[in-house]
Biopython code that builds the backbone (N, CA, C, O; Angstrom):
import numpy as np
from Bio.PDB.StructureBuilder import StructureBuilder

atoms = [
    (1, "UNK", "N", (0.843, -1.173, 0.000)),
    (1, "UNK", "CA", (0.000, 0.000, 0.000)),
    (1, "UNK", "C", (0.888, 1.236, 0.000)),
    (1, "UNK", "O", (1.872, 1.298, 0.737)),
    (2, "UNK", "N", (0.548, 2.202, -0.812)),
    (2, "UNK", "CA", (1.380, 3.392, -0.934)),
    (2, "UNK", "C", (0.919, 4.562, -0.069)),
    (2, "UNK", "O", (1.560, 5.613, -0.056)),
    (3, "UNK", "N", (-0.192, 4.387, 0.657)),
    (3, "UNK", "CA", (-0.597, 5.444, 1.577)),
    (3, "UNK", "C", (0.439, 5.544, 2.684)),
    (3, "UNK", "O", (0.940, 4.531, 3.171)),
    (4, "UNK", "N", (0.754, 6.755, 3.072)),
    (4, "UNK", "CA", (1.749, 6.968, 4.115)),
    (4, "UNK", "C", (1.041, 6.936, 5.463)),
    (4, "UNK", "O", (0.128, 7.720, 5.724)),
    (5, "UNK", "N", (1.478, 6.024, 6.303)),
    (5, "UNK", "CA", (0.888, 5.885, 7.635)),
    (5, "UNK", "C", (1.661, 6.734, 8.622)),
    (5, "UNK", "O", (2.888, 6.811, 8.569)),
    (6, "UNK", "N", (0.949, 7.355, 9.501)),
    (6, "UNK", "CA", (1.562, 8.130, 10.566)),
    (6, "UNK", "C", (1.833, 7.200, 11.751)),
    (6, "UNK", "O", (1.093, 6.236, 11.948)),
    (7, "UNK", "N", (2.871, 7.464, 12.539)),
    (7, "UNK", "CA", (3.128, 6.636, 13.715)),
    (7, "UNK", "C", (1.890, 6.590, 14.615)),
    (7, "UNK", "O", (1.301, 7.622, 14.937)),
    (8, "UNK", "N", (1.516, 5.392, 15.006)),
    (8, "UNK", "CA", (0.369, 5.219, 15.880)),
    (8, "UNK", "C", (-0.972, 5.225, 15.177)),
    (8, "UNK", "O", (-1.999, 5.023, 15.825)),
    (9, "UNK", "N", (-0.998, 5.453, 13.865)),
    (9, "UNK", "CA", (-2.286, 5.549, 13.177)),
    (9, "UNK", "C", (-3.024, 4.222, 13.174)),
    (9, "UNK", "O", (-4.249, 4.202, 13.046)),
    (10, "UNK", "N", (-2.315, 3.126, 13.310)),
    (10, "UNK", "CA", (-2.972, 1.823, 13.353)),
    (10, "UNK", "C", (-3.813, 1.657, 14.599)),
    (10, "UNK", "O", (-4.662, 0.768, 14.667)),
    (11, "UNK", "N", (-3.581, 2.514, 15.595)),
    (11, "UNK", "CA", (-4.341, 2.430, 16.835)),
    (11, "UNK", "C", (-5.628, 3.244, 16.782)),
    (11, "UNK", "O", (-6.432, 3.196, 17.712)),
    (12, "UNK", "N", (-5.824, 3.983, 15.708)),
    (12, "UNK", "CA", (-6.968, 4.868, 15.607)),
    (12, "UNK", "C", (-7.987, 4.300, 14.634)),
    (12, "UNK", "O", (-7.633, 3.586, 13.696)),
    (13, "UNK", "N", (-9.225, 4.614, 14.859)),
    (13, "UNK", "CA", (-10.290, 4.197, 13.952)),
    (13, "UNK", "C", (-11.183, 5.394, 13.680)),
    (13, "UNK", "O", (-11.382, 6.250, 14.542)),
    (14, "UNK", "N", (-11.710, 5.438, 12.486)),
    (14, "UNK", "CA", (-12.629, 6.513, 12.125)),
    (14, "UNK", "C", (-13.778, 5.911, 11.344)),
    (14, "UNK", "O", (-13.600, 4.953, 10.592)),
    (15, "UNK", "N", (-14.940, 6.472, 11.527)),
    (15, "UNK", "CA", (-16.114, 6.026, 10.798)),
    (15, "UNK", "C", (-16.670, 7.236, 10.074)),
    (15, "UNK", "O", (-16.953, 8.263, 10.690)),
    (16, "UNK", "N", (-16.822, 7.113, 8.782)),
    (16, "UNK", "CA", (-17.385, 8.195, 7.983)),
    (16, "UNK", "C", (-18.602, 7.668, 7.248)),
    (16, "UNK", "O", (-18.549, 6.617, 6.610)),
    (17, "UNK", "N", (-19.672, 8.389, 7.340)),
    (17, "UNK", "CA", (-20.898, 7.995, 6.646)),
    (17, "UNK", "C", (-21.075, 8.907, 5.438)),
    (17, "UNK", "O", (-21.100, 10.131, 5.569)),
    (18, "UNK", "N", (-21.196, 8.303, 4.275)),
    (18, "UNK", "CA", (-21.397, 9.041, 3.033)),
    (18, "UNK", "C", (-22.592, 8.453, 2.316)),
    (18, "UNK", "O", (-22.784, 7.237, 2.308)),
    (19, "UNK", "N", (-23.401, 9.319, 1.711)),
    (19, "UNK", "CA", (-24.458, 8.736, 0.899)),
    (19, "UNK", "C", (-23.844, 8.212, -0.387)),
    (19, "UNK", "O", (-22.735, 8.599, -0.756)),
    (20, "UNK", "N", (-24.556, 7.344, -1.059)),
    (20, "UNK", "CA", (-23.985, 6.659, -2.224)),
    (20, "UNK", "C", (-23.610, 7.631, -3.343)),
    (20, "UNK", "O", (-22.646, 7.386, -4.069)),
    (21, "UNK", "N", (-24.346, 8.720, -3.493)),
    (21, "UNK", "CA", (-24.019, 9.701, -4.527)),
    (21, "UNK", "C", (-22.691, 10.378, -4.274)),
    (21, "UNK", "O", (-21.892, 10.559, -5.193)),
    (22, "UNK", "N", (-22.453, 10.753, -3.020)),
    (22, "UNK", "CA", (-21.182, 11.384, -2.670)),
    (22, "UNK", "C", (-20.042, 10.390, -2.820)),
    (22, "UNK", "O", (-18.979, 10.735, -3.335)),
    (23, "UNK", "N", (-20.258, 9.149, -2.370)),
    (23, "UNK", "CA", (-19.217, 8.127, -2.507)),
    (23, "UNK", "C", (-18.872, 7.920, -3.975)),
    (23, "UNK", "O", (-17.698, 7.786, -4.323)),
    (24, "UNK", "N", (-19.882, 7.894, -4.839)),
    (24, "UNK", "CA", (-19.643, 7.729, -6.281)),
    (24, "UNK", "C", (-18.874, 8.923, -6.834)),
    (24, "UNK", "O", (-17.941, 8.746, -7.618)),
    (25, "UNK", "N", (-19.254, 10.140, -6.435)),
    (25, "UNK", "CA", (-18.554, 11.336, -6.901)),
    (25, "UNK", "C", (-17.086, 11.325, -6.466)),
    (25, "UNK", "O", (-16.200, 11.685, -7.242)),
    (26, "UNK", "N", (-16.837, 10.914, -5.230)),
    (26, "UNK", "CA", (-15.460, 10.841, -4.740)),
    (26, "UNK", "C", (-14.678, 9.797, -5.534)),
    (26, "UNK", "O", (-13.527, 10.032, -5.901)),
    (27, "UNK", "N", (-15.293, 8.650, -5.800)),
    (27, "UNK", "CA", (-14.620, 7.609, -6.572)),
    (27, "UNK", "C", (-14.277, 8.099, -7.978)),
    (27, "UNK", "O", (-13.186, 7.823, -8.477)),
    (28, "UNK", "N", (-15.195, 8.821, -8.621)),
    (28, "UNK", "CA", (-14.922, 9.360, -9.963)),
    (28, "UNK", "C", (-13.825, 10.420, -9.919)),
    (28, "UNK", "O", (-12.975, 10.472, -10.808)),
    (29, "UNK", "N", (-13.840, 11.262, -8.891)),
    (29, "UNK", "CA", (-12.809, 12.281, -8.744)),
    (29, "UNK", "C", (-11.442, 11.644, -8.528)),
    (29, "UNK", "O", (-10.446, 12.091, -9.097)),
    (30, "UNK", "N", (-11.398, 10.602, -7.708)),
    (30, "UNK", "CA", (-10.127, 9.918, -7.480)),
    (30, "UNK", "C", (-9.612, 9.255, -8.752)),
    (30, "UNK", "O", (-8.406, 9.243, -8.998)),
    (31, "UNK", "N", (-10.508, 8.707, -9.558)),
    (31, "UNK", "CA", (-10.094, 8.102, -10.830)),
    (31, "UNK", "C", (-9.512, 9.167, -11.764)),
    (31, "UNK", "O", (-8.504, 8.924, -12.429)),
    (32, "UNK", "N", (-10.138, 10.339, -11.817)),
    (32, "UNK", "CA", (-9.625, 11.426, -12.652)),
    (32, "UNK", "C", (-8.275, 11.921, -12.136)),
    (32, "UNK", "O", (-7.349, 12.153, -12.913)),
    (33, "UNK", "N", (-8.174, 12.081, -10.815)),
    (33, "UNK", "CA", (-6.911, 12.532, -10.224)),
    (33, "UNK", "C", (-5.802, 11.523, -10.508)),
    (33, "UNK", "O", (-4.669, 11.905, -10.799)),
    (34, "UNK", "N", (-6.127, 10.246, -10.422)),
    (34, "UNK", "CA", (-5.133, 9.205, -10.707)),
    (34, "UNK", "C", (-4.664, 9.281, -12.153)),
    (34, "UNK", "O", (-3.473, 9.137, -12.429)),
    (35, "UNK", "N", (-5.597, 9.506, -13.082)),
    (35, "UNK", "CA", (-5.225, 9.608, -14.496)),
    (35, "UNK", "C", (-4.282, 10.789, -14.733)),
    (35, "UNK", "O", (-3.308, 10.667, -15.475)),
    (36, "UNK", "N", (-4.570, 11.925, -14.106)),
    (36, "UNK", "CA", (-3.704, 13.099, -14.247)),
    (36, "UNK", "C", (-2.327, 12.808, -13.648)),
    (36, "UNK", "O", (-1.304, 13.092, -14.270)),
    (37, "UNK", "N", (-2.305, 12.247, -12.455)),
    (37, "UNK", "CA", (-1.031, 11.957, -11.792)),
    (37, "UNK", "C", (-0.224, 10.923, -12.558)),
    (37, "UNK", "O", (0.995, 11.049, -12.675)),
    (38, "UNK", "N", (-0.893, 9.899, -13.083)),
    (38, "UNK", "CA", (-0.184, 8.903, -13.898)),
    (38, "UNK", "C", (0.439, 9.558, -15.121)),
    (38, "UNK", "O", (1.574, 9.254, -15.487)),
    (39, "UNK", "N", (-0.309, 10.460, -15.751)),
    (39, "UNK", "CA", (0.219, 11.172, -16.919)),
    (39, "UNK", "C", (1.435, 12.008, -16.573)),
    (39, "UNK", "O", (2.419, 12.024, -17.313)),
    (40, "UNK", "N", (1.367, 12.697, -15.453)),
    (40, "UNK", "CA", (2.507, 13.503, -15.023)),
    (40, "UNK", "C", (3.701, 12.623, -14.658)),
    (40, "UNK", "O", (4.837, 12.922, -15.027)),
    (41, "UNK", "N", (3.441, 11.553, -13.943)),
    (41, "UNK", "CA", (4.525, 10.672, -13.502)),
    (41, "UNK", "C", (5.167, 9.920, -14.662)),
    (41, "UNK", "O", (6.315, 9.488, -14.557)),
    (42, "UNK", "N", (4.442, 9.758, -15.765)),
    (42, "UNK", "CA", (4.982, 9.013, -16.905)),
    (42, "UNK", "C", (6.074, 9.768, -17.638)),
    (42, "UNK", "O", (6.859, 9.174, -18.378)),
    (43, "UNK", "N", (6.125, 11.085, -17.434)),
    (43, "UNK", "CA", (7.152, 11.879, -18.105)),
    (43, "UNK", "C", (6.747, 12.352, -19.483)),
    (43, "UNK", "O", (7.571, 12.924, -20.198)),
    (44, "UNK", "N", (5.490, 12.130, -19.883)),
    (44, "UNK", "CA", (5.022, 12.577, -21.200)),
    (44, "UNK", "C", (5.002, 14.095, -21.316)),
    (44, "UNK", "O", (5.112, 14.633, -22.418)),
    (45, "UNK", "N", (4.866, 14.782, -20.205)),
    (45, "UNK", "CA", (4.882, 16.241, -20.189)),
    (45, "UNK", "C", (5.919, 16.676, -19.155)),
    (45, "UNK", "O", (5.577, 17.008, -18.020)),
    (46, "UNK", "N", (7.200, 16.669, -19.563)),
    (46, "UNK", "CA", (8.275, 16.888, -18.581)),
    (46, "UNK", "C", (8.188, 18.214, -17.829)),
    (46, "UNK", "O", (8.478, 18.258, -16.633)),
    (47, "UNK", "N", (7.797, 19.289, -18.500)),
    (47, "UNK", "CA", (7.709, 20.580, -17.802)),
    (47, "UNK", "C", (6.599, 20.559, -16.757)),
    (47, "UNK", "O", (6.781, 21.047, -15.642)),
    (48, "UNK", "N", (5.449, 19.995, -17.117)),
    (48, "UNK", "CA", (4.346, 19.897, -16.161)),
    (48, "UNK", "C", (4.726, 18.985, -14.997)),
    (48, "UNK", "O", (4.378, 19.257, -13.848)),
    (49, "UNK", "N", (5.440, 17.906, -15.299)),
    (49, "UNK", "CA", (5.884, 16.989, -14.241)),
    (49, "UNK", "C", (6.850, 17.689, -13.301)),
    (49, "UNK", "O", (6.778, 17.501, -12.087)),
    (50, "UNK", "N", (7.756, 18.495, -13.848)),
    (50, "UNK", "CA", (8.701, 19.242, -13.000)),
    (50, "UNK", "C", (7.946, 20.230, -12.108)),
    (50, "UNK", "O", (8.259, 20.373, -10.926)),
    (51, "UNK", "N", (6.945, 20.911, -12.686)),
    (51, "UNK", "CA", (6.153, 21.859, -11.892)),
    (51, "UNK", "C", (5.384, 21.136, -10.783)),
    (51, "UNK", "O", (5.347, 21.601, -9.643)),
    (52, "UNK", "N", (4.779, 20.010, -11.120)),
    (52, "UNK", "CA", (4.026, 19.245, -10.116)),
    (52, "UNK", "C", (4.962, 18.755, -9.013)),
    (52, "UNK", "O", (4.621, 18.832, -7.833)),
    (53, "UNK", "N", (6.131, 18.256, -9.385)),
    (53, "UNK", "CA", (7.099, 17.791, -8.395)),
    (53, "UNK", "C", (7.558, 18.948, -7.511)),
    (53, "UNK", "O", (7.739, 18.776, -6.306)),
    (54, "UNK", "N", (7.744, 20.123, -8.107)),
    (54, "UNK", "CA", (8.151, 21.303, -7.336)),
    (54, "UNK", "C", (7.058, 21.712, -6.350)),
    (54, "UNK", "O", (7.352, 22.105, -5.221)),
    (55, "UNK", "N", (5.805, 21.621, -6.773)),
    (55, "UNK", "CA", (4.697, 21.947, -5.869)),
    (55, "UNK", "C", (4.680, 20.981, -4.691)),
    (55, "UNK", "O", (4.531, 21.404, -3.545)),
    (56, "UNK", "N", (4.832, 19.690, -4.964)),
    (56, "UNK", "CA", (4.870, 18.707, -3.880)),
    (56, "UNK", "C", (6.032, 18.999, -2.934)),
    (56, "UNK", "O", (5.890, 18.894, -1.716)),
    (57, "UNK", "N", (7.178, 19.364, -3.499)),
    (57, "UNK", "CA", (8.349, 19.682, -2.682)),
    (57, "UNK", "C", (8.105, 20.939, -1.851)),
    (57, "UNK", "O", (8.453, 20.981, -0.671)),
    (58, "UNK", "N", (7.506, 21.968, -2.464)),
    (58, "UNK", "CA", (7.239, 23.225, -1.754)),
    (58, "UNK", "C", (6.264, 23.045, -0.596)),
    (58, "UNK", "O", (6.341, 23.758, 0.404)),
    (59, "UNK", "N", (5.356, 22.099, -0.735)),
    (59, "UNK", "CA", (4.367, 21.870, 0.328)),
    (59, "UNK", "C", (4.859, 20.847, 1.342)),
    (59, "UNK", "O", (4.113, 20.434, 2.230)),
    (60, "UNK", "N", (6.115, 20.440, 1.205)),
    (60, "UNK", "CA", (6.705, 19.441, 2.094)),
    (60, "UNK", "C", (5.911, 18.141, 2.097)),
    (60, "UNK", "O", (5.791, 17.473, 3.124)),
    (61, "UNK", "N", (5.368, 17.791, 0.925)),
    (61, "UNK", "CA", (4.609, 16.549, 0.791)),
    (61, "UNK", "C", (5.514, 15.359, 1.057)),
    (61, "UNK", "O", (6.704, 15.376, 0.742)),
    (62, "UNK", "N", (4.932, 14.343, 1.635)),
    (62, "UNK", "CA", (5.667, 13.100, 1.847)),
    (62, "UNK", "C", (5.659, 12.236, 0.590)),
    (62, "UNK", "O", (6.280, 11.173, 0.563)),
    (63, "UNK", "N", (4.960, 12.686, -0.450)),
    (63, "UNK", "CA", (4.819, 11.925, -1.686)),
    (63, "UNK", "C", (5.611, 12.538, -2.820)),
    (63, "UNK", "O", (5.767, 13.757, -2.898)),
    (64, "UNK", "N", (6.115, 11.677, -3.705)),
    (64, "UNK", "CA", (6.546, 12.127, -5.022)),
    (64, "UNK", "C", (5.367, 11.850, -5.964)),
    (64, "UNK", "O", (4.335, 11.346, -5.520)),
    (65, "UNK", "N", (5.504, 12.169, -7.245)),
    (65, "UNK", "CA", (4.373, 11.998, -8.170)),
    (65, "UNK", "C", (3.891, 10.554, -8.250)),
    (65, "UNK", "O", (2.691, 10.289, -8.187)),
    (66, "UNK", "N", (4.826, 9.628, -8.388)),
    (66, "UNK", "CA", (4.422, 8.226, -8.490)),
    (66, "UNK", "C", (3.794, 7.740, -7.190)),
    (66, "UNK", "O", (2.813, 6.996, -7.217)),
    (67, "UNK", "N", (4.342, 8.146, -6.071)),
    (67, "UNK", "CA", (3.780, 7.755, -4.783)),
    (67, "UNK", "C", (2.394, 8.336, -4.567)),
    (67, "UNK", "O", (1.512, 7.673, -4.021)),
    (68, "UNK", "N", (2.204, 9.581, -5.000)),
    (68, "UNK", "CA", (0.894, 10.205, -4.865)),
    (68, "UNK", "C", (-0.129, 9.508, -5.755)),
    (68, "UNK", "O", (-1.270, 9.299, -5.342)),
    (69, "UNK", "N", (0.273, 9.148, -6.976)),
    (69, "UNK", "CA", (-0.625, 8.407, -7.869)),
    (69, "UNK", "C", (-1.016, 7.073, -7.238)),
    (69, "UNK", "O", (-2.182, 6.680, -7.288)),
    (70, "UNK", "N", (-0.065, 6.389, -6.658)),
    (70, "UNK", "CA", (-0.354, 5.118, -6.002)),
    (70, "UNK", "C", (-1.248, 5.288, -4.787)),
    (70, "UNK", "O", (-2.139, 4.472, -4.550)),
    (71, "UNK", "N", (-1.016, 6.347, -4.012)),
    (71, "UNK", "CA", (-1.838, 6.598, -2.830)),
    (71, "UNK", "C", (-3.278, 6.930, -3.227)),
    (71, "UNK", "O", (-4.220, 6.490, -2.568)),
    (72, "UNK", "N", (-3.449, 7.699, -4.291)),
    (72, "UNK", "CA", (-4.800, 8.002, -4.784)),
    (72, "UNK", "C", (-5.487, 6.713, -5.223)),
    (72, "UNK", "O", (-6.672, 6.515, -4.958)),
    (73, "UNK", "N", (-4.749, 5.850, -5.886)),
    (73, "UNK", "CA", (-5.302, 4.565, -6.310)),
    (73, "UNK", "C", (-5.695, 3.710, -5.102)),
    (73, "UNK", "O", (-6.754, 3.082, -5.097)),
    (74, "UNK", "N", (-4.843, 3.692, -4.092)),
    (74, "UNK", "CA", (-5.157, 2.948, -2.867)),
    (74, "UNK", "C", (-6.412, 3.496, -2.193)),
    (74, "UNK", "O", (-7.270, 2.731, -1.752)),
    (75, "UNK", "N", (-6.515, 4.815, -2.115)),
    (75, "UNK", "CA", (-7.686, 5.434, -1.490)),
    (75, "UNK", "C", (-8.958, 5.093, -2.261)),
    (75, "UNK", "O", (-10.001, 4.837, -1.660)),
    (76, "UNK", "N", (-8.873, 5.089, -3.592)),
    (76, "UNK", "CA", (-10.026, 4.715, -4.411)),
    (76, "UNK", "C", (-10.420, 3.268, -4.149)),
    (76, "UNK", "O", (-11.606, 2.950, -4.069)),
    (77, "UNK", "N", (-9.432, 2.397, -4.017)),
    (77, "UNK", "CA", (-9.711, 0.995, -3.727)),
    (77, "UNK", "C", (-10.361, 0.804, -2.367)),
    (77, "UNK", "O", (-11.273, -0.009, -2.216)),
    (78, "UNK", "N", (-9.891, 1.554, -1.380)),
    (78, "UNK", "CA", (-10.472, 1.483, -0.037)),
    (78, "UNK", "C", (-11.932, 1.934, -0.085)),
    (78, "UNK", "O", (-12.803, 1.294, 0.505)),
    (79, "UNK", "N", (-12.193, 3.027, -0.782)),
    (79, "UNK", "CA", (-13.564, 3.525, -0.900)),
    (79, "UNK", "C", (-14.448, 2.511, -1.628)),
    (79, "UNK", "O", (-15.583, 2.263, -1.219)),
    (80, "UNK", "N", (-13.927, 1.932, -2.699)),
    (80, "UNK", "CA", (-14.692, 0.942, -3.464)),
    (80, "UNK", "C", (-15.042, -0.265, -2.589)),
    (80, "UNK", "O", (-16.177, -0.742, -2.604)),
    (81, "UNK", "N", (-14.062, -0.753, -1.832)),
    (81, "UNK", "CA", (-14.326, -1.894, -0.949)),
    (81, "UNK", "C", (-15.327, -1.540, 0.148)),
    (81, "UNK", "O", (-16.171, -2.359, 0.511)),
    (82, "UNK", "N", (-15.234, -0.327, 0.671)),
    (82, "UNK", "CA", (-16.169, 0.091, 1.725)),
    (82, "UNK", "C", (-17.596, 0.144, 1.189)),
    (82, "UNK", "O", (-18.530, -0.290, 1.864)),
    (83, "UNK", "N", (-17.766, 0.671, -0.010)),
    (83, "UNK", "CA", (-19.101, 0.722, -0.615)),
    (83, "UNK", "C", (-19.594, -0.688, -0.885)),
    (83, "UNK", "O", (-20.742, -1.013, -0.578)),
    (84, "UNK", "N", (-18.744, -1.526, -1.453)),
    (84, "UNK", "CA", (-19.134, -2.908, -1.750)),
    (84, "UNK", "C", (-19.520, -3.653, -0.473)),
    (84, "UNK", "O", (-20.520, -4.370, -0.447)),
    (85, "UNK", "N", (-18.730, -3.484, 0.581)),
    (85, "UNK", "CA", (-19.026, -4.154, 1.848)),
    (85, "UNK", "C", (-20.330, -3.633, 2.463)),
    (85, "UNK", "O", (-21.100, -4.399, 3.042)),
    (86, "UNK", "N", (-20.566, -2.335, 2.334)),
    (86, "UNK", "CA", (-21.796, -1.753, 2.877)),
    (86, "UNK", "C", (-23.021, -2.279, 2.133)),
    (86, "UNK", "O", (-24.071, -2.498, 2.737)),
    (87, "UNK", "N", (-22.887, -2.480, 0.836)),
    (87, "UNK", "CA", (-24.022, -2.967, 0.037)),
    (87, "UNK", "C", (-24.219, -4.473, 0.159)),
    (87, "UNK", "O", (-25.298, -4.982, -0.146)),
    (88, "UNK", "N", (-23.201, -5.181, 0.596)),
    (88, "UNK", "CA", (-23.268, -6.647, 0.646)),
    (88, "UNK", "C", (-24.401, -7.146, 1.534)),
    (88, "UNK", "O", (-24.961, -8.209, 1.268)),
    (89, "UNK", "N", (-24.748, -6.416, 2.568)),
    (89, "UNK", "CA", (-25.783, -6.867, 3.480)),
    (89, "UNK", "C", (-27.172, -6.393, 3.126)),
    (89, "UNK", "O", (-28.126, -6.663, 3.857)),
    (90, "UNK", "N", (-27.303, -5.685, 2.006)),
    (90, "UNK", "CA", (-28.612, -5.155, 1.621)),
    (90, "UNK", "C", (-29.186, -6.014, 0.492)),
    (90, "UNK", "O", (-28.618, -6.057, -0.600)),
    (91, "UNK", "N", (-30.298, -6.694, 0.742)),
    (91, "UNK", "CA", (-30.899, -7.528, -0.313)),
    (91, "UNK", "C", (-31.273, -6.691, -1.541)),
    (91, "UNK", "O", (-31.760, -5.567, -1.420)),
    (92, "UNK", "N", (-31.038, -7.260, -2.711)),
    (92, "UNK", "CA", (-31.418, -6.589, -3.950)),
    (92, "UNK", "C", (-30.390, -5.628, -4.503)),
    (92, "UNK", "O", (-30.621, -5.025, -5.551)),
    (93, "UNK", "N", (-29.241, -5.462, -3.818)),
    (93, "UNK", "CA", (-28.195, -4.595, -4.348)),
    (93, "UNK", "C", (-27.173, -5.441, -5.081)),
    (93, "UNK", "O", (-27.030, -6.637, -4.826)),
    (94, "UNK", "N", (-26.484, -4.814, -5.972)),
    (94, "UNK", "CA", (-25.443, -5.490, -6.730)),
    (94, "UNK", "C", (-24.112, -4.880, -6.319)),
    (94, "UNK", "O", (-23.743, -3.822, -6.829)),
    (95, "UNK", "N", (-23.378, -5.524, -5.404)),
    (95, "UNK", "CA", (-22.089, -4.972, -4.973)),
    (95, "UNK", "C", (-21.156, -4.742, -6.154)),
    (95, "UNK", "O", (-21.025, -5.591, -7.036)),
    (96, "UNK", "N", (-20.514, -3.586, -6.156)),
    (96, "UNK", "CA", (-19.556, -3.255, -7.200)),
    (96, "UNK", "C", (-20.173, -2.708, -8.460)),
    (96, "UNK", "O", (-19.448, -2.392, -9.403)),
    (97, "UNK", "N", (-21.496, -2.583, -8.516)),
    (97, "UNK", "CA", (-22.150, -2.054, -9.727)),
    (97, "UNK", "C", (-22.277, -0.564, -9.658)),
    (97, "UNK", "O", (-22.801, 0.054, -10.585)),
]
sb = StructureBuilder()
sb.init_structure("model")
sb.init_model(0)
sb.init_chain("A")
sb.init_seg("    ")
for serial, (resi, resn, name, xyz) in enumerate(atoms, 1):
    if name == "N":
        sb.init_residue(resn, " ", resi, " ")
    sb.init_atom(name, np.array(xyz, "f"), 0.0, 1.0, " ", f" {name:<3s}", serial, name[0])
structure = sb.get_structure()
């Protein structure tokens, strides 16, 4: 997993309730963000990639472009699994649809 864990974060739990529309919007946004980050990390647009890397550096991000793309992908997967698991107990729903 490429998400950066903070020391002690494994001891914490959080519960967030989202309606299905918001969860879907977040999943679509994460997919778009991943596509942009993958494009930048691929080196197809070297000047844009340098600018993006500089922004991450200026903000003291713990991620580089490839790491951020992977973390966005991981977050999307976590959200997808959470939605699928939430729907699994509801009769008549199609998990993952």
